[in-house]
N, C-alpha and C positions, 0 to 999 in steps of 0.2 A: 371781163378780164380784170381787173385791176384793183388793187388798192391804190394803185396809180402808177411809165418809164420815160425816159428822156427821148424826145423826138430827135431823130438824126438831123445833122445839119442839112439845110435846104439845098445847099450847093452840091451835095453828094448823097443822094438817097441810097439806102442800102439795097442790095439785090434781094429778090424774093428767095424763098427756100429753093435749094437745088432741085431742078426738075419741075419747078412750078413757075408758070409765066405770071408776070405781074398783072393784077386786076386793073383793067381799064375803067376809067370813070368818065361820065359825061353828065351834062345837065339833066338828062332824063334818068340817071341811075346807072347801074352796072350794065355793061354789054354782056351778052350771053357768052358762055365759055364752053367749049367742047375740046377736051385734050385727049389725045391718044398716048399710048405708052410705047416708046421704042424698046428695042431688045435690051439695051443697057438698063433702062429704068425698070422694066418688068423684072429683070434679074435681081436688081437691088431690092425691089419690093418683095420678091419671093424669099430673098435672104433674110429680110426683116421678119417676115412671117414665120420662117423656120426658127429663128432665134427666139421670137416671142413665144412660140409654142413650147419650146424647151424650157424657157424661163418659167412659164406658168406651171408646167408639169413637174418641174424640179429636175427630173431626169427622164429621158425618153428614148425609145428605139427609133430607127429610121422608118420602120413599118408603121409605128404609132403616129409619127409625125406626118407621114403621107396620108394616113386615114383622117387625121384631124384637119389638115390644111387643104386636102383635096389635090395636092400636087402629086405628080407621078413618082413612083419609087426611084426612077432614074434621076429625076430632077432633085429629089431630096438627097440622094447619094452624092450627086455632084456638088451641091451646096454644102453639105456637112463635111465632105472631104476637104473642100477648100477652107472651110472655117477651122477644121482641125489643123491643117497645115499653117494657117495664119495665127493660130494660138488662141482663138476665141472660144473654142470648145475643147473638151477633153473627154476621154473614155472613162467610164465609171463602172467597170465590171460588165458582166454578161447576164442576160435573163435566160434561165434554163427552162426547159419544159417544151413539149411539142417535138415535132420532127426536125431533122436537119441541124445545122450548126446553131449554137446559142446566139441570140441577137445581142449586139453590143449596145449598151446604154450610153447615151451622150448627155453631158451636163455643161452648163456655162462655166468657162474657166475664169474664175474671179481675177486672177493675175493677168488676164489677157489684155487689159487696158486699165489705165488710171486717169483720173481727171480731178480738177479743182472746181468747186462750186462756191460762189460768193453771193450773199444776199445783203443788199444795201437797203436799210429802212430808215425812217426818220428818227429812230431812237436807238438803233442797234445795228451792229455789223456782225455777220456770221460768215465763217469760211470753213469748208469741209474738204477733206480728201476722200474720194470714193473709188471703189474698184468696179469692174465690169458687172459684178453681181448686184450692184446697188448698195453694197455694204459701206457704211461710213467708217473709214479706217482711223480718222482723227477729226476733231472739231475744235475750233477756237471761236469764241464769241466775245464781243466787247459792247457794253452799254455806252452809248454816246449820243447825247441829244443833238438832233439835226446835223449829222456829220457833213462836212463840206468835201468837195472833191480831193483836196489836199489831205484830209483826214483819211479818206479811203485809200489813197496811194500810200500813205505812211503805214496804215494798218497792214496792207498787203506786203510791203517791203519788210516790215518788222516781223511779221508772223508766218509768212509762207515757208521759210526755212525750218523753223521749229515744228510747224504743222507736218511737213513731209518727213522730218526726222522721227516724229512721234508715230507716224503712220508706217514707217519703214519703207517708204517709196522713194526710189531715186528720181531726181528731178528730170532726167532724160527720158523717163518712162511716162511722163505726163502727156496725154494726147491733146489736151486743150483746157481752156478756162471758160467756165460758164458764169455769167453774171445775171442775177435776177434783182430787179428793183421796180418800184411802182411807176405806172404811167404818170406823166405830168408831175414828177417828183418835186420839182421846184415851183410849180405853178399853183397847185391846190393849196388853199389857205386853211391849214389845220392849226389847232391851238398851239401857240408857242413858236410858230415859224419865225426864224430870225430874219433881219434885213439881209439882203444879198443872197438868200437861199435860192432865188430864181436862177442863179448861175448854172444850176444843174440842167436847165433847158438848152443850154448851148455847149455843154461839156462833151468832149469826145471821150466816151466811156472806155473803149479799149485802150486808149493812150495812157490811162491811169496805171496800166499794168506793164508798160514798156520798161526796158532797161534794168530789170531785176535779175535776169539770168545772164550768164557769161557769153557763150558763143552765139553768133547770129544764126537764127533759124526761125522759120515762121511756124508759130503755134496759133491755132485759131482762138480768138476771143469772141465768144458769142453772147449777145445781150438779149435778154428776154424780159417780158413783164413778169412780175413776181407771182401773180395768181396763175398765169399760164404755165410758168415753170413748175409751180406746186402741183397743178392738175396733171401735167405731163408726167411728173415724177410719180404721182399716185397711180396714174394709168399704167406705168411700166412696172413699178416696184411695190405698189400697195394694193388697196382694195379695188382699184381699177382692173385688176386681173380677174375679178369676179363680177364686175358691173361694166358692160360694154358701153353704157351711156350713164353719165352722172353729172351733177352740178357740184362744183367745188367752191366752198365758201372759205375764203382766206381772211382770218382775223389777225391783223398786225396793228401797227400804229393807226392805219386806216382800215378799210374794208374792201375786199375785191372778190371777184368770182371768176370761175372758169367753166367752160361748157365743153363736155366731151360727148360726142355722138357717134355710136357705132365704132368705138375705139379710135376715133380721130378727134383731135382738138379742133373745135370750130371757132374761128376767129370773128366771123361776121363780115359784113361788107367793108368795113373800115378798120378791121383789126381791133375792135373795141367791144366785142361781145362780153357778156357777164358783168357789166359795170353796175352791179347791184348797190354798191356803196353810195351812188349818186341819187338813188331813188329817195323820195321824200316821204316822211312818216310824221305822225302826230308827235309834237315835241313835249306834250304834257302840260302846256301852258296856253293852249288855244291856237297855236301856230303850227308851222311845218318846219322840219329840219332834215338834213341829209341823213340817211340811215347810218352812215359811217361816223357821224357825230355821237351816236349812241353805241352801236355795236363795233367796238374797236378798243384797242389799248388806250388810245387817247380819251375815249369816252369813259372808260373805267377809271383811268387815272384822274380825270376831272372830278368824278364823283367822290373818289377817295380824298382828293385834295380839299374838296368842299366840306367833307365830313371830319377832316383832321382837326385836332385842337390847334389853337393859335401857335404858330412857330413850330408845329410838328408836321409829320407826314405819315402816310400809310402806304404800304406796298400790297400788290395783289395777293401775295402768298403769306402775308402776315398772320400770326395767330392772335393778334389783338382782337378782343370781342367786338369792339365798336367797328373796327375795320371789316371784320367778317360779316357783320350785319350789313355794312355798305355793299360788300361784294354780293351778298344774297339779294339785295335790292337791285343791283346791276343786272344779275342773271335774270331776274324777273322782268326788268324793264327791257333788256336786250331781247329776250324771248318774245315778249309782246310786240316789240317793234319788228321782229322778223316774220311774224305770222302772215301778214298780207303780201309782202314781197315773195315769200316762199310759196304761198298759195298760187301766186302768179307764175312762178317757176314751174310748179307742178302742172298747171293748166297749159302753159305754152310749150314746155319742153318734154313733159312726161319722162323725167329721168328715172333710171333704175334705182338711184340713191342720191341723197344730198349728203356730201361729206364735208366735215368741218376740220380745218387745220389752221396753222399759223403759230403765233408765239404766246398764246394764252397758256397758263399752266394746264396740263392735261386733265386735271380734275375739273377745271372750269369748262373745258371743251365738252367733257362728258355731261356735266350738269346742264350746260346750255343746250346740248343736243337733245337730252331727255325732256327738258321743260318745253322747248320749242315744239318737239314732236307731240307732246300732250296737248298743247294749245291748238296746234293745227288740226289734230284729230277732233278736238271739240268744236272748233269753228269752221272746219272745212269738210264736214260730213257730206256736203252736197257735191264735192269734187269727185269726178269719175275715178281718179287714181291718185293716191298719195304715196310718195316715195318715203322709204325709211330714212331717218336722219341719224348719222353715225359720225364718230370721230374718225378722221382719216388715219390710216396706218402710219403715215409719215408726219403726223400732225405737227410736232414741234419744230422740226427743221425742214419742213417741206419745200420752201422756196430755194434754200441752199442745195438740198439734195436734187431737186428738179433742175437747178442750174448745172450741177455736176453731170447730169445726164446729157446735157446739150452737146458736148463734144463727141458723144457716142451716137449722135443722131443719124449719121449716114449708115450706121449699122443696125439701129434699133427703131427709129421713128419713121412712120410713113411720111412722105415728102411734105404733105400739107400740115404736119405737126411740127416741122422743124422751126428753128428760131427765125422770125421774120427780120431780125436785125443781126445779120452775120457780118462780122468784120475780121480781118486777119491782120495781125500786127507782128512785128519782129520781136517775138518773145522767145528767146532761146532756151534750150532745155537744160543747161547746166547752171546750178545756182551760183550767184555771186554773193558777196557779203551783204548783209542787210543794212549797211551804212548808207 
């Protein structure tokens, strides 16, 4: 999971995902779990399956949905009629041909729901407004080294109004707010971390978004690990529609991973699956270092800073020849560092694909994916199966888009993939002034 989120206060542990019982822990490990599905939860699951089938197909008839999902035509009819009434689906013409009445095609209604997604990273803040189709209607980003909680609150208060205006979304239509940030945000010691940054470990994240709207009303604020949010977003809106199982590599200021198995996000026993950034690799000087010290924006920026002339600086996207040479060197070093960890991923998980996303320029994502794939093919010929390595479809804003998906979770996500840290705050639907 993680390039790294804030543990909830010990005094008030968050509830597990709706419909999922908390995992019991004991000295000997997990207790075994067997859960049945009551009628309500089975109905919600079938609804999610139907919506996902339509989303993947683009548009579909009830007969085609029944064939793909294995549900009875009557069940599909009941679910789709309810979703049409609630405004989450709409009719998109009729398919002609064959006997009888032409079949009605159904599509996801983009205006059926809206949400806000926020990504907090150690060097950047991103906020998006998204619709039910997964389309980002508007985006605002701000570079800010090691933003503190007060910075995040100020960013939200200042920018959420302009964001919704730009997206032409009324505030009262927002279904919820999703927040994606690294696990252990304030605890992991990455280059440049300022004194006092550990305050994130005790920060009430949902409270940062209180008091910005007018009339009192509860809107859910859901908090999720950034790599998990990115992987869930890719699963619903990106290449995850074509790969039921994949490993997601999130390159941000740090490095995280997400594990999707059979179209479910797999958190592991302690909710920390996919922590690839903490694996150690050769540091090039006879020692070992965490993988995220190399494969990350922090690692790239450190190489650029070391190569910059005295008093100068380089940026990842610069056209300066010396800087481009350094970027080339970073791609090679990062790809070499990824070989053994990703061979381990292939051997242990056998994913259908390894997808790379995050905040690297997309050109670098493609270059890193190609070079890593070439090196693994050369060094991993003994491995029974090697997954293709590709840039994720949501590569650049994947954590924020994944965060925006979280408020739709009761409609779209299997219960085990919902946010594990769900909080509800009094966040009313009508905008106040940004002051």
